[in-house]
VMD Tcl script that draws the C-alpha trace (Angstrom):
set ca {
  {-106.95 -93.13 -109.98}
  {-109.39 -90.68 -108.46}
  {-112.88 -91.02 -109.81}
  {-115.24 -88.12 -110.06}
  {-119.01 -88.21 -110.03}
  {-121.57 -85.55 -110.57}
  {-123.34 -84.40 -107.43}
  {-127.11 -83.98 -107.59}
  {-127.30 -84.78 -111.31}
  {-125.21 -81.75 -112.34}
  {-124.57 -81.24 -116.04}
  {-121.30 -81.29 -117.94}
  {-121.82 -77.67 -118.83}
  {-121.57 -76.62 -115.18}
  {-118.38 -78.60 -114.56}
  {-119.59 -79.15 -110.99}
  {-118.01 -82.33 -109.60}
  {-117.71 -84.03 -106.24}
  {-114.55 -85.99 -105.46}
  {-115.36 -89.28 -103.73}
  {-118.10 -87.61 -101.65}
  {-115.91 -84.68 -100.60}
  {-116.44 -81.01 -101.34}
  {-117.75 -79.86 -104.67}
  {-115.41 -78.06 -107.06}
  {-116.35 -75.39 -109.56}
  {-114.31 -76.29 -112.63}
  {-115.47 -74.71 -115.90}
  {-112.45 -76.16 -117.73}
  {-113.97 -79.64 -117.23}
  {-116.71 -78.94 -119.77}
  {-116.71 -81.95 -122.05}
  {-113.88 -83.56 -120.03}
  {-115.32 -84.82 -116.72}
  {-112.39 -87.21 -116.29}
  {-110.00 -84.25 -115.83}
  {-109.83 -83.04 -112.24}
  {-108.53 -79.78 -110.80}
  {-105.59 -80.60 -108.58}
  {-103.82 -78.36 -106.11}
  {-101.05 -78.11 -108.73}
  {-103.33 -76.39 -111.28}
  {-104.64 -72.89 -111.64}
  {-108.37 -72.22 -111.84}
  {-107.96 -72.14 -115.63}
  {-106.76 -75.76 -115.56}
  {-103.16 -74.90 -116.41}
  {-100.41 -76.49 -114.32}
  {-98.72 -74.19 -111.85}
  {-95.00 -74.50 -112.41}
  {-92.43 -74.12 -109.73}
  {-89.13 -75.86 -109.28}
  {-90.53 -77.96 -106.40}
  {-93.34 -79.31 -108.58}
  {-91.36 -79.81 -111.77}
  {-90.77 -83.38 -112.91}
  {-87.02 -83.91 -113.04}
  {-84.61 -86.43 -114.49}
  {-81.23 -87.16 -112.91}
  {-78.64 -88.66 -115.25}
  {-75.78 -90.78 -113.89}
  {-73.27 -87.95 -114.37}
  {-75.50 -85.66 -112.27}
  {-75.50 -87.90 -109.19}
  {-73.38 -86.63 -106.29}
  {-71.40 -88.45 -103.62}
  {-73.69 -89.78 -100.92}
  {-73.06 -90.27 -97.21}
  {-69.97 -92.32 -96.39}
  {-70.13 -95.79 -94.87}
  {-67.02 -97.94 -95.21}
  {-67.25 -100.64 -97.89}
  {-70.01 -98.92 -99.90}
  {-70.05 -96.34 -102.69}
  {-73.23 -94.21 -102.45}
  {-74.31 -91.83 -105.18}
  {-77.15 -89.47 -104.33}
  {-79.68 -88.90 -107.11}
  {-82.42 -87.09 -105.17}
  {-82.78 -85.69 -101.68}
  {-85.73 -83.75 -100.27}
  {-86.99 -83.17 -96.74}
  {-88.70 -86.60 -96.75}
  {-87.05 -88.66 -99.52}
  {-83.61 -89.90 -100.47}
  {-82.88 -91.90 -103.62}
  {-79.58 -93.13 -104.95}
  {-77.41 -95.76 -106.55}
  {-75.09 -97.88 -104.41}
  {-72.29 -100.24 -105.40}
  {-70.34 -102.65 -103.23}
  {-67.19 -104.31 -104.49}
  {-66.99 -108.12 -104.68}
  {-66.17 -109.59 -101.29}
  {-66.69 -106.30 -99.43}
  {-68.74 -105.70 -96.29}
  {-69.97 -102.26 -95.19}
  {-69.73 -100.79 -91.75}
  {-72.68 -101.08 -89.37}
  {-75.22 -98.30 -89.74}
  {-78.92 -97.42 -89.68}
  {-81.05 -94.84 -91.42}
  {-82.66 -93.06 -88.45}
  {-86.32 -92.32 -89.07}
  {-86.10 -93.39 -92.73}
  {-87.68 -96.57 -94.05}
  {-85.63 -98.00 -96.90}
  {-86.46 -99.97 -100.03}
  {-83.60 -101.56 -101.96}
  {-83.79 -103.01 -105.47}
  {-80.89 -105.26 -106.45}
  {-79.86 -104.38 -110.02}
  {-76.80 -106.66 -110.25}
  {-74.77 -108.99 -108.08}
  {-75.69 -110.17 -104.61}
  {-76.64 -108.21 -101.52}
  {-76.07 -109.87 -98.16}
  {-77.87 -108.05 -95.36}
  {-76.90 -108.73 -91.73}
  {-79.13 -107.35 -88.97}
  {-80.76 -108.19 -85.66}
  {-79.12 -108.97 -82.31}
  {-75.45 -109.68 -82.88}
  {-76.04 -109.45 -86.66}
  {-77.43 -112.99 -86.57}
  {-80.22 -112.39 -89.09}
  {-78.72 -112.85 -92.55}
  {-80.47 -112.71 -95.90}
  {-79.14 -112.77 -99.43}
  {-80.86 -110.96 -102.30}
  {-79.98 -111.21 -105.99}
  {-80.75 -109.19 -109.12}
  {-84.49 -108.52 -109.34}
  {-85.12 -108.81 -105.57}
  {-86.41 -106.04 -103.31}
  {-85.32 -105.68 -99.69}
  {-87.11 -103.62 -97.02}
  {-85.19 -102.10 -94.10}
  {-87.32 -100.59 -91.30}
  {-86.32 -97.31 -89.68}
  {-83.59 -97.55 -87.03}
  {-82.73 -101.17 -88.01}
  {-78.99 -101.52 -87.46}
  {-77.50 -103.48 -90.35}
  {-74.59 -103.89 -92.68}
  {-74.47 -104.84 -96.31}
  {-72.05 -107.21 -97.91}
  {-71.38 -108.64 -101.32}
  {-70.39 -112.32 -101.19}
  {-70.35 -112.63 -105.01}
  {-67.45 -112.26 -107.42}
  {-68.97 -109.24 -109.18}
  {-69.72 -105.71 -108.01}
  {-73.25 -105.39 -106.68}
  {-75.43 -102.51 -107.83}
  {-78.49 -101.31 -105.91}
  {-81.17 -98.66 -106.29}
  {-82.02 -97.34 -102.83}
  {-85.04 -95.22 -101.92}
  {-85.66 -93.94 -98.40}
  {-88.64 -92.11 -96.98}
  {-88.55 -90.33 -93.64}
  {-87.00 -87.35 -91.93}
  {-83.75 -86.43 -90.27}
  {-80.27 -87.74 -90.90}
  {-80.42 -90.49 -93.59}
  {-77.28 -92.41 -92.54}
  {-76.00 -92.97 -89.02}
  {-72.84 -95.06 -88.70}
  {-72.58 -97.12 -85.48}
  {-70.19 -99.61 -83.87}
  {-72.56 -102.54 -84.36}
  {-75.85 -104.10 -83.26}
  {-76.68 -105.02 -79.68}
  {-75.11 -108.35 -78.67}
  {-77.20 -111.43 -79.44}
}
mol new
graphics top color blue
foreach p $ca { graphics top sphere $p radius 0.5 }
foreach p [lrange $ca 0 end-1] q [lrange $ca 1 end] { graphics top cylinder $p $q radius 0.2 }
display resetview
């Protein structure tokens, strides 16, 4: 939450506010509502500027598209922008994906159902298992593969932030 304070004892009537010691804004629409701040997404009349890039969107399961292909995984893309990728991934029971990394993207994974086994590091020697309710962080360029050692399909919500190609399939990690 951004807090606003009046600079130099200004009055509500003037709507003159300073944001955390930064520049002062003239905002007549704040009269009687000092908690409301003018953002870069609002006009000078305090109305939101609407464009497709700034619109809040919902993506239903039927609207997801096929994501990048890595053997052993089923990726569905929900959102993709210049700096963000979000999707839903399933891995069949007993399956293991191919080795890959996500370039300049950092990745956060939330395990919805089943078990996620993540192999990484030299020779793939670092192994961790995550279950429903766990989060997993994958740094950019970390070569890894995902598996599902359980008897049920695993389901994951994956969010990546970065730039460039979001999935790069490789032969495997450096030898250990």
